[in-house]
N, C-alpha and C positions, 0 to 999 in steps of 0.2 A: 389404475386406481389413483385418485387425486391425492395430493399431499395436503396434510392438515397441520396446523400449528398446535403444539402442546404448550399450554401455558400453566402457570402456577400462581396462586395468590400467597400472601404473606403467611397464611396458616398452613400451607402445604409443606411437606418435606422437600427441601431443595433437591433438584435433580443433579446427577453427577455432571462433571465437566464434559465427559464423553457424550452423554445424552444432550447436554446443552449445546455442544458443537453440532450434533446432528440436527437439532431444531433450528440453530442459527443458519445452517446450510439451507434449510427449507425456506426460511424467511428471506434470505438474500437472493435465492433463485427466483422467488416470486416477485421481488422488487425488480430484478433484472428483466423478467418477462414484461413487466409494465414499461420499462424503458425501451426494450426491443420493439415494442409496438409503436413507439414514438420515433423510431430511427428510420432514416431514409433520405429525404430531401435536405439540402443545405438550408439552415435557418438564416435568413438575412437580417442584418441589423445595421443601423447607421449611427449609433451613439453608444457610449458606455452604458447608459441607462437602459437602452433596449437590450443590450447584451446581458446585463445583470437580470433583467426580467425573464429572458429566455432561459438562462441558467437556473433560475429559481423555479420555473415551471417543471423542469426535469427533476430537480431535487425534490420538490413536493410530491411528484408522482411516485417516487421511490419511498420517501419518508412516510407517506400515508400507509404503506405496508410495513415498513421496518419498525417504526416507532411503537405501534401497539403490539406487534409480535415480540420484539425484543424486551420491551418494558414488561410484558406479561411473563416472560421467562425469568427476569430478574427485576422484580418491582422496586427493590431498594437501591438498585444501581443508578448512578448519575448518567447523564446523557450529554454527549458532545457531538455536534454535527457540523461545526464550522471547520471546513477542510483547511483553512489557513491559520487556525490557532496553533500555538506552539507552547513549549514549556511543560513543566510537571503539572500533574493533576492533584487535587486534594486527596486525602486519605480515602480508602474504601474502594468500591468497585465502580467502574465507569464503562459505558458503551461508547467507543469511539467509532463513529460511522461516517463513511463518505458515500452518500447515496448515489452519486454519479461521478466516480473517480475518472478524470479525463473528460469532464462534462463539455468543455469547449470542443473537443474532438467529436463528440456525439453531435453537437450542433452543426459541425462542418461535414457530417456524413463520413467521418473517418472512423476506422474500426477500433482504435486504441482507447477503449474505455471499459469500465468495470463497476461493480458494486462491491463495497467492502464493509465488513463489520468486525470489530475487534473488542473483546472484553479485556479490560485492564484492571488488575487487582493490585493495590498498593504500588501503583506506577510501574508494574511489570505486565506485559501482555501475556494473557493466559491462553487465549484461543483466538483464531482469526479465520475468516472466510473471505476469499476473493473470487468473485464469479464474473466470467466473461460471457455475457449473454449471446454474442454473435457466434461464438464457437461452441458454447455450451460447457466450456471447461470450468471446473471449480477447484481452486487451490485451498487447502486447509492445513492448519497447524495447531497442535495442542502441546503445551509445555511438557517436555519429557516423553512425548509420544511420537515425535517425528513430524515431518511435513509430507503432504500427499497431493497428488493431482488425480482427481476422480478415483481416489482409493489406492493409487499406485504410489509407492514411496518415492520421494525426491531426494536427490543427492547432488551436491555442488560439484563443479568440475574438478578433476584431479590435476589440472595443469600446474606446472611449477615454473613457467617462463612467461613473464609479462609480454615479451616480444612476440609470443605466439597467441596472445589473448585478445578476445573481443571484450571491450569495456564500454560503459555507458554512463551518461550523466543526464541531468534534467534541471530545468530552472524551477526553483521552489514556488515562485508566485510571480504574477505580472508586477510591473512597476517596482522591481527590486532596486535598492540603492546602488549608487555608482561603484562603490568599493567592492560589493559582492559581484556585480556584473563583470567588472574587470578581473576579479579573481577567477570567476567561472571561465572567462575567455583564456586566461593564462594557463589554467589547468588543462583545458582542452588542447591547447598548443603543446604542453608538456607531454600529455598522453599520446598525441599524434606522433611524437618522436619515439616514445618508448613502447607503445602497444601496437598490436597488429592492425586493429580497426577500432574506431571510436564512433559510438552511436549517440546522438543527442535528440531527445524528444521527451514529451510528457505523455502520460504521468509516470511518476517514479515507481509506483507500485508494480506496474507491468515489467519494468526492468528488473525489479527485485524478485519477482516471480521467475523470471528467466535465469537469474543467478541461482536461485534455489533449485531450478530444474537442470542446471549444468549447461544451459544453452549459451550464456555469456559468463564471463569470468569475474567481473567486478563492476560495481556501480558506486558512484560518489555523488554528493550534492552539497552545495554550500547553502547555509540556512536551511529551513525546512519546517514542516508542520507535523503534528502528531499523526494526522489521518493519512498522510502519504508515506510515512516512514514506519510506523508501528506494525502494520500488517506484514510488510515485506521483511522487516527486521526479524520477526518471529519465524516467518517462512525460511529465511536464509539460515538462521541459527539452528532451527530444527533439522535442516537439510545438511548440517555439518559445516556451514560457512562461518566466517569470522566477521564480527561487527565491531566497529570502533569509530572514533572521529577521524578526520583526515590526517591527523598527526599520530595516530596509533593509540590514543588514549581511550579508555572505556567510554562508550557512547551512552548518553542519557537523553531524555527529551529536552534537557537544558542545553545540550551541546550545540555549537554553532556550525559544525560540519558533520558529515556522515560518510562512512565508507563501509560497504559490504563486499566481501571478496572470498574467493576460494582460498583456503589456508596457504596453499603453495605459492601464491603471488601477493599475499597481503602485504608483506614487508616491502616488496618492490613497489607496490602501488603507493604506500605511504611515502616512500622516498621520492617518487615522482611528484606527488601532490604537495610535498613539502618544499620543493625547489622555489 
């Protein structure tokens, strides 16, 4: 049986967040299928302009499915699709969408990419869907209802020793300023001394999904954007993890740093990143 989108108009009674999550899953999976059909050969480019055009073609292929489906579900919600945007959103509901999270990996025939959609209400993520088209995995989270992978509950790692932990980081965007680049480098060095293994790659969302699933124990990032942190932040929180900035203060979209960790090593991770 084929999946169909359930949409509402302004006159309809709003569907519950549980039903909304189910319908968001259908939309995100459909967008993922469109990108999977485009995946295979390495896309060659010789300039930044050619790269940006290739990225935009992938984005548009997914957005052509996501925008009408999600806007139909929440006609009054705002829409954010620039994966590099940061900071707080205006009041109300917003769809924060990354149509091709890890788009540059897709272009290079690398497997680390996804499609994400997150509903944010008064600057708090309410629900999120992260779909990995090549594996078929779908991560979901709903505030107060837990995080799941294809319906199975997720739980962060029970580890209590950073020295036995796998940790990860990611660069927030290309062309970052020198201060942040140097801070990223020094933080990796510090973690290489204190943690068992350090992983570095993009995109952030996939690392955060792994934290939520208990596969890795912590993820940090300097600078960042809403689209690459909000989905994973909700997944990790609902899986029992701890979210803060790198200094241990409460994280918000305004924060300049980000840390997601299993509760048992959060304090150690803060200490390492604060050196």
